[in-house]
Backbone as CSV, one residue per row, in Angstrom:
resi,resn,N_x,N_y,N_z,CA_x,CA_y,CA_z,C_x,C_y,C_z
1,MET,52.343,143.221,82.311,51.764,142.555,80.613,53.425,142.554,80.088
2,SER,53.783,141.558,79.795,55.247,140.378,78.966,55.525,141.210,77.888
3,ALA,56.712,141.210,77.736,56.807,141.611,75.929,57.258,140.465,75.523
4,SER,56.488,140.200,73.700,57.139,139.086,73.396,58.607,139.118,73.135
5,PRO,59.408,137.959,73.082,60.681,138.061,72.622,61.167,138.639,71.493
6,ALA,60.424,138.511,70.774,61.015,139.191,69.426,60.473,140.594,69.917
7,THR,60.148,141.330,71.523,59.878,142.970,71.167,61.214,143.169,71.417
8,LEU,61.971,142.447,72.495,63.048,142.596,72.917,64.612,142.717,72.282
9,VAL,64.361,142.342,71.144,65.766,142.063,70.242,66.250,144.684,69.908
10,LYS,67.300,144.565,70.133,67.663,145.917,70.503,68.500,145.866,68.510
11,LEU,69.020,147.431,68.306,69.621,147.140,67.240,71.118,147.664,67.639
12,SER,70.573,147.934,68.894,72.861,148.559,69.294,73.254,147.119,69.202
13,THR,74.670,147.047,69.325,76.000,146.614,69.191,76.247,146.013,71.037
14,SER,75.951,144.817,71.072,76.253,143.782,71.915,77.083,144.609,73.340
15,ALA,78.047,145.230,72.900,78.694,146.484,73.895,78.015,147.152,74.931
16,ASP,76.939,147.585,74.027,76.078,148.298,74.930,75.077,147.962,76.069
17,TRP,74.599,146.617,75.407,73.687,145.460,76.367,74.495,145.557,78.131
18,SER,73.969,145.862,79.111,73.838,145.422,80.259,74.294,143.622,80.484
19,ASP,74.094,143.402,81.914,74.242,142.105,81.505,72.662,141.453,81.879
20,ALA,71.825,142.269,82.069,70.557,141.627,81.859,69.724,142.066,80.643
21,GLU,70.710,142.878,79.773,69.812,143.084,78.419,70.120,141.655,77.501
22,LEU,71.975,141.482,77.960,72.314,140.931,77.149,72.185,139.291,77.283
23,LEU,71.132,138.703,78.458,70.537,137.430,78.892,69.270,137.361,78.062
24,ALA,68.127,138.650,78.177,66.895,138.939,77.789,67.419,138.763,76.436
25,GLU,68.470,139.431,75.544,68.223,139.676,73.917,68.844,137.825,73.421
26,GLY,70.199,137.493,74.101,70.147,136.279,73.797,69.068,134.825,73.719
27,PHE,67.977,135.645,75.450,66.656,134.220,74.543,65.704,134.950,73.861
28,ALA,65.763,135.884,73.705,64.985,136.984,72.454,65.339,136.109,71.387
29,VAL,66.702,135.214,71.037,67.282,134.958,69.765,67.514,136.059,69.335
30,ASN,68.957,136.293,69.477,69.376,137.842,68.556,70.423,137.150,68.537
31,PRO,70.337,136.952,67.289,72.104,136.288,66.952,73.497,136.759,67.338
32,LYS,73.505,138.667,67.601,74.301,139.571,67.537,75.241,138.719,68.998
33,THR,74.343,138.028,70.084,74.701,138.144,71.284,75.617,135.836,71.410
34,LEU,75.633,135.336,70.469,76.218,134.341,70.538,77.309,134.762,70.867
35,ARG,78.281,135.082,71.119,79.874,135.132,71.254,79.769,135.913,72.933
36,ALA,79.029,137.036,73.240,78.735,137.455,74.403,78.400,136.416,76.041
37,LEU,77.000,135.689,74.799,76.676,134.904,75.938,77.717,133.840,76.209
38,GLN,78.329,133.076,74.807,79.460,132.463,75.657,80.443,132.683,76.755
39,ARG,81.163,133.919,76.362,81.464,134.521,76.833,81.270,134.959,78.825
40,ALA,79.439,135.374,78.510,78.664,135.232,79.929,78.855,133.930,80.597
41,CYS,79.130,132.331,79.869,78.299,131.497,80.353,80.477,131.079,81.166
42,ARG,81.648,131.444,79.992,82.722,131.399,80.709,83.162,129.898,80.027
43,PHE,82.341,129.414,78.402,82.798,128.641,78.072,83.864,129.237,77.072
44,SER,84.352,127.652,76.411,85.408,127.848,75.652,84.521,127.947,74.325
45,ASP,84.925,127.262,72.983,84.421,127.570,71.758,83.625,126.113,71.860
46,GLN,85.131,125.289,72.336,84.682,123.358,72.366,83.328,123.397,73.555
47,GLN,83.151,124.218,74.711,82.467,123.732,75.237,81.285,124.096,75.450
48,ALA,81.397,125.414,74.627,79.646,126.143,74.198,79.678,125.204,73.475
49,ALA,80.002,124.102,72.284,79.002,124.005,71.016,78.971,122.518,71.750
50,SER,79.298,121.704,73.213,79.287,120.582,74.214,77.923,121.283,74.813
51,ALA,77.316,122.545,75.702,75.970,122.592,75.863,75.516,122.451,74.407
52,CYS,75.569,122.929,73.331,74.867,123.492,72.219,74.525,122.088,71.801
53,LEU,74.479,121.289,72.162,75.008,119.768,71.656,75.244,119.132,70.315
54,VAL,76.194,119.949,69.967,76.873,120.426,67.916,78.242,120.376,67.864
55,SER,79.159,120.057,66.999,80.184,119.391,66.759,81.070,121.218,66.935
56,LEU,81.875,121.300,67.068,83.163,122.608,67.327,82.861,123.018,65.883
57,ARG,83.037,122.397,65.056,82.841,123.036,63.518,81.724,123.506,63.220
58,THR,80.181,123.206,63.721,79.160,123.270,63.454,78.980,125.238,64.095
59,TYR,79.614,124.973,65.549,79.491,126.044,66.305,80.343,127.373,65.275
60,ARG,81.368,127.084,65.060,82.480,128.050,64.582,81.652,128.831,63.355
61,ARG,80.821,127.533,62.713,80.041,128.597,61.336,79.164,128.878,61.696
62,TRP,78.325,129.059,63.042,77.279,129.750,63.756,77.786,131.199,64.033
63,LEU,79.094,131.097,64.569,79.545,132.525,64.979,80.810,133.108,63.783
64,ALA,81.247,132.086,62.518,81.457,133.112,61.534,80.312,133.436,60.770
65,SER,78.851,132.600,60.644,77.817,133.835,59.617,76.645,134.090,60.704
66,GLY,77.069,134.095,61.828,76.306,134.981,62.299,74.749,134.293,62.405
67,ASN,74.673,133.542,62.395,73.191,132.458,61.851,73.203,131.089,62.940
68,PRO,73.014,131.531,64.197,73.176,130.222,64.911,71.701,129.837,64.840
69,ASP,72.270,128.239,65.682,69.928,127.428,65.571,69.605,128.485,66.959
70,PRO,68.613,128.634,66.716,67.749,129.191,67.800,67.706,129.055,69.566
71,THR,67.726,127.574,69.201,67.383,126.760,70.632,69.029,126.847,71.180
72,ALA,70.475,126.999,70.506,71.337,127.557,71.097,71.182,129.204,71.877
73,LEU,70.606,129.680,71.540,70.716,130.925,71.648,70.231,131.410,73.255
74,ARG,69.004,130.243,73.419,68.748,130.379,73.921,68.964,129.253,74.982
75,LEU,69.164,128.618,75.307,70.357,127.188,76.118,71.460,128.458,76.374
76,LEU,71.922,129.235,75.723,73.196,129.532,76.218,72.833,130.090,77.034
77,SER,71.716,131.357,76.579,71.470,132.694,77.470,70.727,132.354,78.831
78,ILE,70.310,130.890,79.440,69.428,130.250,80.765,70.765,129.643,80.934
79,LEU,72.137,128.705,80.192,73.475,129.102,80.735,73.559,129.754,81.633
80,ALA,73.789,131.218,81.178,74.396,132.423,81.016,73.910,133.031,82.849
81,GLY,72.509,132.054,83.101,71.931,132.803,83.806,70.386,133.211,83.921
82,TYR,69.588,133.438,82.313,68.687,133.812,82.812,67.725,132.934,82.783
83,VAL,66.671,133.564,83.574,65.378,132.811,84.036,64.179,133.345,83.674
84,PRO,63.753,132.023,82.445,62.392,132.378,81.726,61.309,132.036,81.994
85,TRP,61.231,132.087,82.219,59.926,131.338,83.503,58.746,132.260,83.957
86,SER,57.608,131.931,82.933,57.175,132.953,84.346,56.594,133.342,85.400
87,GLY,55.945,134.459,85.871,56.623,135.001,87.580,58.213,135.153,87.888
88,TRP,59.395,134.636,86.689,60.422,135.027,87.588,61.322,136.110,86.792
89,ALA,60.372,136.701,86.240,61.005,137.909,85.186,62.112,138.734,86.337
90,GLY,63.181,139.326,85.714,64.396,139.806,85.971,65.227,139.085,87.204
91,TRP,64.708,137.840,87.924,65.763,136.857,87.860,66.996,136.330,87.544
92,GLU,68.072,136.250,87.614,69.174,135.435,87.490,69.864,135.039,87.864
93,VAL,70.170,133.829,87.543,70.978,132.751,87.800,72.573,132.681,87.352
94,HIS,73.399,133.218,89.024,75.198,132.558,88.422,75.403,132.470,89.484
95,ASN,76.785,131.067,89.133,77.488,130.883,89.594,76.405,129.482,90.684
96,GLY,75.109,128.769,90.077,74.720,128.439,91.439,73.864,129.269,92.157
97,TYR,74.294,130.489,92.313,73.169,131.464,93.553,71.284,131.904,92.232
98,LEU,70.765,132.345,92.905,69.692,132.721,92.375,69.673,134.483,92.770
99,PHE,69.586,134.952,92.341,69.425,136.209,92.960,67.965,137.185,92.257
100,PRO,67.537,137.922,92.913,66.516,138.866,92.897,66.780,139.908,91.616
101,PRO,65.449,140.230,91.070,65.877,141.454,90.277,66.364,142.600,90.629
102,GLY,67.485,143.250,90.500,67.878,144.320,90.791,69.521,144.114,92.015
103,TYR,69.508,142.900,92.407,70.387,141.963,93.493,71.882,140.897,92.314
104,SER,72.637,141.973,93.345,74.159,141.274,92.519,74.551,140.140,93.347
105,ARG,74.386,140.640,95.178,75.318,140.426,96.042,74.118,139.085,96.734
106,GLY,74.187,138.471,97.929,73.372,137.494,98.809,72.259,136.870,98.074
107,GLY,73.292,136.141,96.543,72.214,135.114,96.151,71.592,133.698,97.247
108,ILE,70.541,133.193,96.857,70.036,132.312,97.365,70.727,130.986,96.609
109,PRO,71.688,129.916,97.527,71.934,128.891,97.305,70.925,127.876,96.949
110,PRO,71.390,126.940,95.961,70.229,125.801,96.066,69.563,125.311,97.441
111,ALA,70.477,124.966,98.239,70.387,124.304,99.746,69.032,125.204,100.415
112,GLU,70.137,126.855,100.508,68.482,127.644,100.917,67.355,128.112,100.336
113,PHE,67.108,127.738,98.810,66.276,128.122,97.838,64.809,126.643,98.764
114,PHE,65.177,125.459,99.007,64.906,124.788,99.351,63.977,125.320,100.208
115,ALA,65.027,125.469,101.304,64.807,125.580,102.411,63.467,126.556,103.053
116,LEU,63.604,127.233,101.810,62.350,128.275,102.452,60.841,127.856,101.999
117,VAL,60.811,127.218,102.199,59.629,126.003,102.416,58.870,126.119,103.671
118,PHE,60.587,125.335,104.320,60.836,125.224,106.264,60.131,126.412,106.493
119,TYR,61.236,128.017,105.921,60.772,129.549,106.477,60.198,129.687,106.795
120,ARG,58.656,129.690,105.591,58.132,129.825,105.611,57.021,128.697,106.301
121,GLN,56.931,127.871,106.904,56.231,127.700,107.459,56.927,127.710,108.787
122,GLN,58.092,128.058,109.333,58.537,128.664,110.334,57.910,129.714,110.934
123,VAL,57.995,130.852,109.864,56.736,131.989,109.584,56.023,131.898,110.448
124,SER,54.777,130.735,109.234,53.661,130.291,110.608,53.972,130.324,111.514
125,VAL,54.321,129.268,111.954,54.256,128.979,113.225,54.906,130.181,114.385
126,TYR,55.552,130.571,113.936,56.186,131.949,114.868,54.880,132.911,115.044
127,GLN,53.936,133.185,113.865,53.420,134.352,113.535,51.816,133.618,114.834
128,GLU,52.242,132.157,114.452,50.312,131.887,115.687,51.026,132.184,117.395
129,VAL,52.206,131.479,117.327,53.072,131.664,118.935,53.059,132.819,118.816
130,ASN,52.960,134.099,118.010,53.197,135.357,118.900,51.657,135.838,119.015
131,ALA,50.728,135.298,118.001,49.472,135.753,118.734,48.404,135.476,119.174
132,THR,49.023,134.132,119.851,48.488,133.383,121.647,49.368,134.129,122.539
133,LEU,50.503,134.815,122.189,51.394,135.402,123.567,50.075,136.312,123.651
134,LYS,50.074,137.507,122.410,49.794,138.352,122.583,48.243,138.090,122.832
135,ALA,47.211,136.817,123.187,46.125,137.212,123.939,46.384,136.903,125.002
136,ARG,47.468,136.068,125.890,47.960,136.089,126.996,48.388,137.014,127.609
137,VAL,48.747,138.041,127.125,49.554,139.372,127.602,48.156,140.367,127.729
138,ALA,47.298,140.711,126.598,46.042,141.411,126.830,44.970,140.694,127.862
139,ALA,44.197,139.097,128.213,43.700,138.320,129.068,44.819,139.305,130.941
140,LEU,46.334,138.584,131.250,46.939,139.328,131.580,47.000,140.049,132.242
141,GLU,46.407,141.497,131.376,46.650,143.027,131.780,45.144,143.384,131.937
142,SER,44.078,142.779,130.801,43.193,142.711,131.806,42.192,141.713,133.266
143,SER,42.934,140.991,133.592,43.125,140.859,135.054,43.879,141.670,135.681
144,ALA,44.513,142.433,135.235,45.835,142.843,136.121,45.070,144.185,136.509
145,ASP,44.387,144.373,135.479,43.225,145.491,135.439,41.758,145.431,136.788
146,ALA,41.658,144.307,136.396,40.841,143.597,137.347,41.649,143.562,138.834
147,GLY,42.087,142.917,138.586,43.068,143.247,140.280,43.074,144.314,141.255
148,ALA,43.567,145.871,139.919,43.846,146.995,140.367,42.100,147.257,140.875
149,ARG,41.185,147.046,139.984,40.334,147.396,140.302,39.365,147.056,141.610
150,GLN,39.978,145.978,142.018,39.884,144.987,143.254,39.918,145.830,144.394
151,ALA,41.514,145.829,143.781,42.455,146.166,145.846,42.047,147.665,145.347
152,ALA,41.722,148.859,144.404,40.817,150.048,144.587,39.950,150.409,145.363
153,ASP,38.733,149.461,144.607,37.442,148.456,145.701,37.398,148.747,147.508
154,ARG,38.406,147.482,147.172,39.072,147.451,148.947,39.235,148.217,149.643
155,ALA,40.470,149.059,149.037,40.869,150.461,149.675,39.817,151.362,150.112
156,LEU,38.725,151.581,148.793,37.819,152.661,149.223,36.152,152.080,150.353
157,SER,36.420,150.713,150.719,35.648,149.960,151.321,36.388,150.243,152.754
158,MET,37.560,150.143,152.493,38.414,150.240,154.118,37.991,151.907,154.899
159,GLN,37.945,152.668,153.350,38.322,153.956,153.638,36.316,155.035,154.941
160,LEU,35.682,153.839,153.929,34.073,154.230,153.553,33.847,153.562,155.464
161,GLN,34.384,152.192,155.696,34.344,151.745,156.990,35.303,152.867,158.395
162,ALA,35.982,153.157,157.431,37.265,154.327,158.333,35.926,155.515,159.044
163,LEU,35.642,155.886,158.172,34.683,157.208,157.845,33.638,157.138,158.629
164,ALA,32.884,155.367,158.443,31.358,155.369,158.846,32.126,155.240,161.091
165,GLY,33.185,154.612,161.046,33.714,155.095,162.372,34.017,156.545,162.628
166,GLN,34.632,156.886,162.226,34.576,158.572,162.647,32.676,159.092,162.956
167,VAL,32.005,158.567,161.878,30.655,159.141,161.731,29.917,158.887,163.533
168,GLN,30.724,157.468,163.528,30.131,156.983,164.549,30.489,157.454,165.997
169,ALA,31.426,157.389,165.836,32.078,158.124,166.917,31.796,159.786,167.215
170,LEU,31.226,160.574,166.163,30.931,162.028,166.376,29.722,161.386,166.302
171,GLY,28.881,161.008,166.161,27.537,160.604,166.712,27.073,160.735,168.018
172,SER,28.401,159.606,168.707,28.053,159.265,169.953,28.765,160.965,171.447
173,GLU,29.350,161.550,170.206,30.287,161.958,170.876,28.617,163.515,170.747
174,LEU,28.071,163.956,169.918,27.048,164.659,169.662,26.586,164.037,170.567
175,ALA,25.802,163.059,170.737,24.778,162.641,171.537,25.431,162.813,173.358
176,ALA,26.484,162.841,173.473,27.155,162.727,174.589,26.969,164.705,175.397
177,LEU,27.204,165.026,174.007,26.945,166.298,174.040,26.293,166.926,174.883
178,GLY,24.594,166.318,174.097,23.489,166.761,173.578,22.893,166.437,174.752
179,ALA,23.410,165.174,175.452,22.784,165.006,177.190,23.347,165.816,177.764
180,ARG,24.806,166.157,178.144,24.925,166.627,178.918,24.460,168.833,179.032
181,THR,24.472,168.899,178.237,23.062,170.087,178.035,22.560,170.174,178.063
182,CYS,21.543,169.148,178.048,20.320,169.086,178.564,20.407,168.913,180.426
183,ASN,21.371,168.525,180.718,21.222,167.898,182.251,21.424,169.434,182.773
184,THR,22.164,170.699,181.879,22.857,171.376,182.372,21.794,172.617,181.890
185,GLY,21.049,172.503,180.927,20.284,173.543,180.894,20.752,174.605,180.336
186,THR,21.454,174.781,179.841,22.511,175.774,178.689,21.955,175.856,177.797
187,LEU,20.849,175.297,177.582,20.352,174.854,175.415,19.179,175.448,175.572
188,SER,18.985,176.429,175.174,17.240,177.265,175.101,16.414,176.995,174.407
189,HIS,15.117,176.294,174.200,14.533,175.937,173.177,13.401,177.477,172.869
190,GLY,13.986,177.803,171.521,13.204,179.043,171.740,12.348,179.665,170.299
């Protein structure tokens, strides 16, 4: 829920306001913010009057009377860095850089701001490539597991063949032993 500009007006003096409060107060048309907004814009009286599209005399009358044009206050607030549009609460622009809420360093210059769309596209492509590579790794691991199972099966088969050969050899030895004992009669039946 966002507050209407009228609810943002404070009763304290402009000296108590943070930069963000000053910008919000100016956009909320608090007449006490005129001079502070001019300073925030780094404007002389003449530059402020030109920015507000009024004569120097009119601008100075606003300063003296404390009754500036509401549209001029909002314009100066925006020129000082306030971003009034829906969805941009707390964002500010200073010296041509866009700053997210709570940040005073590492603002986004216009060229990078326009490049954000391309960065998002790159991230999307990287995510697709990453998903494809993950699928390939999983397939290779599965294949390696199957290869390992086949190798284990082959090793087991070879061991079974070796055991079968040993069993046959033992069977032959037993048969030969049995034949020898039958010939000598050392085995008794009974």
